[in-house]
Steps between C-alpha positions, in 0.01 A plus 500: 500500500462309182816295560636494847867463578436176687318350207782607263765335724301181506474489125875555479563159655229341296627636171775238463247230439287695251475380143536775239377512148702593195400868483653846501362846545531822295408832659553868444348838444353637173535875424378722221702740291466764780641246742166471680373162628258327262200335664295209345761370263415140410785253549425165324654169408283232344192486718667657806495870577555787740433876515711796624376681798476881553876519555562318167636192691430141379602159610454188286597128546631326189638155409878458558752360249272575214505775244173687512347821362334750726279777362441834678196690359314812583189665348692832411864381456680279263562140609831362623607148430763329715661157430651367812656182638550481875665251728309307767401736794655798318361829601546741210421869494394659170425871503425689176323795333192440286480739207197644314641470146743205498467131576791331676656159493749377755667178582659400834682166567603468866758231553713489817426693819562874461844651550443620853399151618815331377709776650340467833356850506185594704271744318275719702190669356484876544127483572563267797785732628262794507217326684668304777513697828811556706669755725733578201276390209682444167734251337706425808179444703406206258858370510485439871223241446736286290703215648869568570438877564615619844333812644350574843472880476155639440611840377795390286514420126829321559520117475757229516498200269612143587734607781620823337467852639341812350815599313519176306197568273506646150209726400449612137239731355498481116844325517640790702644431844344696777629586849367585844630763755809399704434642853153368569498299818137444570218367289268796593754732346478348152179647387456404136634216286674611178243304297172679420248216481262701271773518234584130498440271203687183626688377798744207482692354796771238538601374843826345385684328218431787268676570168831679419324790346390618850753682707727418790294430812487164688124451574221612266386704202193718485436605137222757447371640169301819474218501247470719194158670486277468197248780582433770754420374850529582870517300821433645844513372847434671840519347839588589863858404415529747209411504134631480143413622152630340173427645157550331160543715188551412136578737203271516200751313282556242770873558492524671847361346821532584864395375841546732793426406858494710819486331831473616866528276813450561876576213738355681803204259507744209560751669726224640728379144562834395652597508864715816483293813517640756262456825312557365151508711189619303198466597138583248227443604137627439158440587131583243229463520132562251217521648145532308177570621148463265197618668178453190299431123542873423556604764754362597834628747765384521861572708806429399858529770771425517863530762780433381852502682830456331836499727812469318824444716812456291818458623863451207739313577829455190700475116484395213716574131405379217704699173491638229712290198631162451652663441842745788464358775262730794444442832324741741329394857532686760291471874498661688211641840414634616170426415147617348165510682166593287202484596126558287194478673158572301190517582128493228238511523124553235231515511116443185298515447125394172329593454138400194286790476264316206330226261577757283683731756652413765767727755670429685825678804642425591869641770719380612844597748773397460868557776752408487867553763772423360849523631859432317828488738804375407842543570870277287709526472876314210663442439866384147576360311789478128545203428722292230645132480388204463744343165406221514766176505301307665785759773556433860396847508342459174304733510196692801624865511601520496882871463563801612295787253522731668249565860380716623219548761226618483144600782259536439125649755264565492125608743229532280191510634146539329172519609139523229230517518125480185284537500119437203273555452126413170333479333150301177450453281190241234424536256204220256403557182311261223399478332834764695694591844631834670582498796748803708605562825673765729660446767765709776671405632845653783707395539867614826666402498874566772761408395847531639849404299811486656848282290745556408867300353784533549874334262748477517875323285762426621855742784450784285378637543149515176289815463289532270194598146585839532333616780742755391764467515795143364505245730664311285754363775724358522761687188632849646428625850441577580139808712419515456114389746239135605449426436136174489287355151473517528127701768306526503114683786320606464138529704180521310172545621146480188288497436128428154342539437124350182363512324166283194437369293220325184411433255220242218486359249265149343515355231290188292468491154339376147526631205695325219341126586537577735803554866470811648658635844560843613626695815570873556567691817564769679694529846669808693568534791750809718571494774764753768614463670842671833577448808707647749756710321763387169351739235370414434135399144430342302227354160423371289209251205503347264240159346551405202271123400517283241337139388483334190362126412464308212357129461419436126474247374240262384766129526549570707809628848433825523675829687469821410684773762554859501621713807548856552627763766499742719683352830631740773619410821690784756445479728808274801483581798711297385800691169502833673506410702821581319822341527848695821565391663178847469329535379143699175456602503137641136513157343544455215250194399296279263685445176309201266490461172301137426420337165437131525423261212402139575414179362357182665362189283490207654309159343538131574521248491781135600453600554130723789615882525474728431793877466545714343773852639497779338710868587530778356712825703531848497659743791523856471588649845620862609537667831571201591701476857624314445837263770626250595767146587422309763705154569352601567138850636579787267395845548659783288338809372670685552167751213555389205279583268792215250472344220294137413489226289346131511423266230399120462486182406323241731348144387406219710351154401367329772298191508290135603477356380823232750420420538128667790328736572791854392593589375850787299641617310807873482570732315733873539546768335712838674533819436697799733473806506725846657506837417640714794611877443533441124549310558828217272384174543313228727638175621359522809267272799561269375223458140619128482476421128523123479401286735284130475415331756270151527355365748247136456450235673285124432536166673461159486667269277286188706553693826467760438225606868508637442851849351477725357771880509501710307759876523563615264774853426609649285779874475556694335776723733698825644368821502694556852629422743762859480617677822595701641202821504711465133600682190385235316292634173633371605853152603371322226305146547623221557253230763465141386543323352202351747250135469406297759315176514303383796296153490348336742259143538389423681172158594365528558117247760403566442126423126514167534316588797270363320194153514654505866574353754248722710278599828671530345848790654684659157565508423128798743479712263713648157423519434872388664825532317831453594863724293733528422866821338634598342837873475554622241755151350524567279810695775675813284540797646688793463253846605614765631261796538746567517878592800705767396750480658847767443768445512867828564680366408839365153413763435229216398270450600141152486353402468128172700459330417167422795272158425377375591158161642400172384661167476332428797266206592288514684166256613234585579144353599162627387165392632161624429149403686182 
């Protein structure tokens, strides 16, 4: 490859000694009045110049800290003149439309780093999101390569951030909060992320220390904006994992626009690569539409709608897992009967209106309705055998089980139903002053949840029933006769009709100014959240919290382009329904809001290597948590204790170097260190379920020098093992072992058929497409055995208990076709 990963890592360490010139870069895409890319546009400044390629893209290095004039000219279109002054190492994007009857003059003066840099927000490019391979490709797949992100589940879109769990992350699409189903317990049941990547315009992510305008969660914010189309277009993808079709449409007067996407997903390719042989019939599908209406330049209406249906039919047949040591290899053989039938149907609709009262005052009205109907039904009987493996290489039975040392059975049953309706109504205001902004908002939410849980588990070993550990007298058969009651090992039965009313609001002030010759930016605000819990046979309860937050950033007047940031604040998480439900499925209305105090210090260092832009981003953080609602984590199912009986902390360091290691592409290398522990009832600090100590991630793009149409995309993650794999019934203080380290590499190859479209004659069939690519993907390239949990098997005779790892997907191959009109 043109630039190897090893070479790039070497240059990373050498970059600190490189001397950089006082230059900046301007880049962008030139379109015509039909919003088509314009090729061969001349971009010139004094005696320097560049030309746009067949996609209308240009890139041009200019002097920094100097006001210059750049001229864009074309043989058939009117020229465009741009006056610009950029800071040292600034990377500025200027996209525009060249007209046939009107010359244009613009002026841009870039001073401090952009708003997202000083706020500590990571911006992800939609083009990168669409190209990078992964078992669940999309926004969440890219997030998992970032430092501080905890995830070791191949088939899940869920993630934890800096010690938090999956429920502690805010997700917005067009400023509208979105939700995920409640009952999902396994990553392979999730199917599709809410976000349709083909509809995305921008993706912003904050891993902590975020502003008051964002809602009440303790860990992170994912803020996604869908694009508004400018012309008719379509995007299609088909692969062995499913397919999608997204269509853009615009009315003749340009006042109405719509994007509609249809997606289908089938995870059979991954599930059939796992140890358990199954009959697996999943169908994951959704339809999503984003409609805008702009009656005039001051007012815009938009509607976002989504219908999603996930049906998960699972019939396990058999499984064999080999574990143990070289000297004493052991195998678990399981033979199944029964099946699981789950269904998750969600309906989501949101209406948003944006009104520019004046040039300095904007009002927004947002309302949304989310409805989910979910059922989780299964009856699965498992007969298991613990056996010794023949290790004699010359034996005819080498690798087979030759002696069974333990026999048992297990029966799992569930009839769980949930119906939830969530309504939101919100008003937000934005005021702009000379160098400052004022933002405020108020929001009402009603959550109406109807939930029935009926699930139990019966376990026996060598014919003896195994009771829960808290049953007296203790069942220690066959050594002593047992005269106590025979009860299920686990038995949960609950019916909850719960209503939660919430009223929240925020106000914040942001200002940019000078501190001597240095540029500074600061933000201060406060949030309020009041909630009221009521329901049938539930004691009414309420609570109110206030969350002050602040950010400060400074860009010194140095030759080196650096921005320093500090953020702090109080972050509350008023309990959502799942956090109110204890291990027995009963709602505890007196659960308090969890509280986290954030301290974040960061630095962005922008520089150039090989005359291309790079940035080194570093952040150190500390979180002090009180009123902690402890939980257990099994795959992606979270079960809360609902007692607020713990304190906790999290601290760590995140580093990421990103830039154009290969010209015209973005890649990055990330490293994270995290430590998070909790103290339950003053029993001492132990690791939390998300205590992932070390994290390495690589996202890399390249192409073959002699075949530039052949692209390479690499997604590599290495995480040290998480605490876990303990039985759900166990005392976590007795089980502090960790799962094995997680390592996964996904690689994709894409041959772009439209790469040389400008050389093809008019009328060629590929001229109709902006992009056509044929791809080949290898998931889990090195075939690592990654474990998500442990299955615990008891042997009554030997009094031993074995934790057998549940391995994730093995190496899988996929082919796909992408086309864009």
